[in-house]
C-alpha positions as a Markdown table, in Angstrom:
| # | Residue | x | y | z |
|---|---|---|---|---|
| 1 | Unk | 106.0 | 92.9 | 74.2 |
| 2 | Unk | 109.0 | 90.6 | 74.8 |
| 3 | Unk | 108.7 | 87.4 | 76.7 |
| 4 | Unk | 110.2 | 88.9 | 79.9 |
| 5 | Unk | 107.5 | 91.6 | 80.0 |
| 6 | Unk | 104.8 | 89.0 | 79.4 |
| 7 | Unk | 106.1 | 86.8 | 82.2 |
| 8 | Unk | 106.3 | 89.8 | 84.6 |
| 9 | Unk | 102.6 | 90.6 | 83.9 |
| 10 | Unk | 101.6 | 86.9 | 84.6 |
| 11 | Unk | 100.5 | 85.9 | 88.1 |
| 12 | Unk | 100.7 | 82.2 | 89.1 |
| 13 | Unk | 98.8 | 80.9 | 92.0 |
| 14 | Unk | 98.7 | 77.3 | 93.3 |
| 15 | Unk | 95.6 | 76.2 | 95.2 |
| 16 | Unk | 95.2 | 73.0 | 97.2 |
| 17 | Unk | 91.5 | 72.3 | 97.4 |
| 18 | Unk | 91.5 | 70.4 | 100.7 |
| 19 | Unk | 90.1 | 67.0 | 101.4 |
| 20 | Unk | 89.5 | 66.3 | 97.7 |
| 21 | Unk | 93.3 | 66.4 | 97.2 |
| 22 | Unk | 93.1 | 68.3 | 93.9 |
| 23 | Unk | 95.6 | 71.0 | 93.1 |
| 24 | Unk | 94.7 | 73.9 | 90.7 |
| 25 | Unk | 97.2 | 76.3 | 89.1 |
| 26 | Unk | 95.8 | 79.7 | 88.1 |
| 27 | Unk | 97.7 | 81.8 | 85.6 |
| 28 | Unk | 96.3 | 85.3 | 85.5 |
| 29 | Unk | 97.4 | 87.8 | 82.9 |
| 30 | Unk | 97.0 | 91.6 | 82.9 |
| 31 | Unk | 95.4 | 92.8 | 79.6 |
| 32 | Unk | 95.7 | 96.5 | 80.5 |
| 33 | Unk | 93.0 | 98.9 | 81.5 |
| 34 | Unk | 91.8 | 96.7 | 84.5 |
| 35 | Unk | 91.2 | 93.8 | 82.1 |
| 36 | Unk | 92.7 | 90.4 | 82.7 |
| 37 | Unk | 92.3 | 86.8 | 81.7 |
| 38 | Unk | 93.1 | 83.5 | 83.4 |
| 39 | Unk | 93.9 | 79.9 | 82.5 |
| 40 | Unk | 93.6 | 76.9 | 84.8 |
| 41 | Unk | 95.5 | 73.7 | 85.1 |
| 42 | Unk | 93.6 | 71.4 | 87.5 |
| 43 | Unk | 93.2 | 67.8 | 88.5 |
| 44 | Unk | 89.6 | 68.6 | 89.3 |
| 45 | Unk | 87.2 | 67.7 | 86.4 |
| 46 | Unk | 84.9 | 70.5 | 87.5 |
| 47 | Unk | 87.6 | 73.2 | 87.2 |
| 48 | Unk | 88.7 | 71.8 | 83.9 |
| 49 | Unk | 85.1 | 72.6 | 82.7 |
| 50 | Unk | 85.3 | 76.1 | 84.1 |
| 51 | Unk | 88.5 | 76.6 | 82.2 |
| 52 | Unk | 86.8 | 75.6 | 78.9 |
| 53 | Unk | 84.2 | 78.3 | 79.5 |
| 54 | Unk | 86.2 | 81.1 | 81.0 |
| 55 | Unk | 89.9 | 80.3 | 80.3 |
| 56 | Unk | 91.5 | 83.0 | 78.2 |
| 57 | Unk | 88.4 | 85.2 | 78.2 |
| 58 | Unk | 89.1 | 88.9 | 78.8 |
| 59 | Unk | 87.3 | 90.0 | 82.0 |
| 60 | Unk | 86.8 | 93.5 | 83.4 |
| 61 | Unk | 88.2 | 93.4 | 86.9 |
| 62 | Unk | 86.1 | 96.3 | 88.1 |
| 63 | Unk | 83.0 | 94.2 | 87.3 |
| 64 | Unk | 84.5 | 91.0 | 88.6 |
| 65 | Unk | 85.7 | 92.3 | 91.9 |
| 66 | Unk | 83.3 | 95.1 | 92.9 |
| 67 | Unk | 79.5 | 95.5 | 93.3 |
| 68 | Unk | 77.8 | 98.0 | 91.0 |
| 69 | Unk | 77.7 | 101.3 | 93.0 |
| 70 | Unk | 74.2 | 102.2 | 91.7 |
| 71 | Unk | 72.4 | 98.9 | 92.0 |
| 72 | Unk | 74.5 | 97.0 | 94.6 |
| 73 | Unk | 74.5 | 93.9 | 92.4 |
| 74 | Unk | 77.6 | 91.8 | 91.7 |
| 75 | Unk | 78.1 | 90.9 | 88.0 |
| 76 | Unk | 81.1 | 88.6 | 88.3 |
| 77 | Unk | 81.3 | 86.0 | 85.5 |
| 78 | Unk | 83.8 | 84.0 | 87.6 |
| 79 | Unk | 81.3 | 83.7 | 90.4 |
| 80 | Unk | 78.3 | 83.2 | 88.2 |
| 81 | Unk | 79.9 | 80.4 | 86.2 |
| 82 | Unk | 81.6 | 78.8 | 89.2 |
| 83 | Unk | 78.5 | 78.7 | 91.3 |
| 84 | Unk | 76.5 | 77.1 | 88.4 |
| 85 | Unk | 79.2 | 74.4 | 87.6 |
| 86 | Unk | 81.0 | 73.7 | 90.9 |
| 87 | Unk | 79.1 | 71.4 | 93.2 |
| 88 | Unk | 81.1 | 72.4 | 96.3 |
| 89 | Unk | 80.7 | 76.2 | 96.7 |
| 90 | Unk | 83.2 | 76.5 | 99.5 |
| 91 | Unk | 86.0 | 75.4 | 97.2 |
| 92 | Unk | 88.9 | 77.8 | 97.7 |
| 93 | Unk | 89.7 | 77.9 | 94.0 |
| 94 | Unk | 86.9 | 80.4 | 93.5 |
| 95 | Unk | 88.6 | 83.0 | 95.7 |
| 96 | Unk | 92.0 | 82.0 | 94.4 |
| 97 | Unk | 91.1 | 82.8 | 90.8 |
| 98 | Unk | 89.6 | 86.2 | 91.8 |
| 99 | Unk | 92.7 | 87.0 | 94.0 |
| 100 | Unk | 95.1 | 86.1 | 91.2 |
| 101 | Unk | 93.2 | 88.3 | 88.7 |
| 102 | Unk | 93.1 | 91.2 | 91.2 |
| 103 | Unk | 96.9 | 91.0 | 91.7 |
| 104 | Unk | 97.5 | 90.7 | 87.9 |
| 105 | Unk | 96.0 | 94.1 | 87.3 |
| 106 | Unk | 97.6 | 95.8 | 90.3 |
| 107 | Unk | 94.5 | 96.1 | 92.5 |
| 108 | Unk | 96.2 | 94.1 | 95.3 |
| 109 | Unk | 99.7 | 93.0 | 96.2 |
| 110 | Unk | 100.7 | 89.4 | 96.1 |
| 111 | Unk | 100.4 | 87.9 | 99.6 |
| 112 | Unk | 99.7 | 84.3 | 100.6 |
| 113 | Unk | 96.4 | 83.6 | 102.3 |
| 114 | Unk | 95.5 | 80.5 | 104.2 |
| 115 | Unk | 92.6 | 78.6 | 105.9 |
| 116 | Unk | 94.1 | 76.7 | 108.8 |
| 117 | Unk | 92.2 | 74.3 | 111.0 |
| 118 | Unk | 93.4 | 74.3 | 114.7 |
């Protein structure tokens, strides 16, 4: 695979956490067959720890994004690790990582999302 193909398969997302002021970059890469990995660059010390655990690990997107049809359980490593290690569970980085991974394997189109207080 040449560098252009690799860049085209990479999804980059920037997430601003909110009042904490931290910014996190998510780099999600398609590994084919609904498998993907991500790396984080973050000012947040908690997300740096998550990256040490999950960054670069190949993840099955069907397991990460969807409940098991038979049992109704969710077996997402991203959610499991994040909920154990991130003290603020409403942090938008959690959904940003999952959305970047989803787009990287072609299960969604890239479209900005927002939470806007009025």
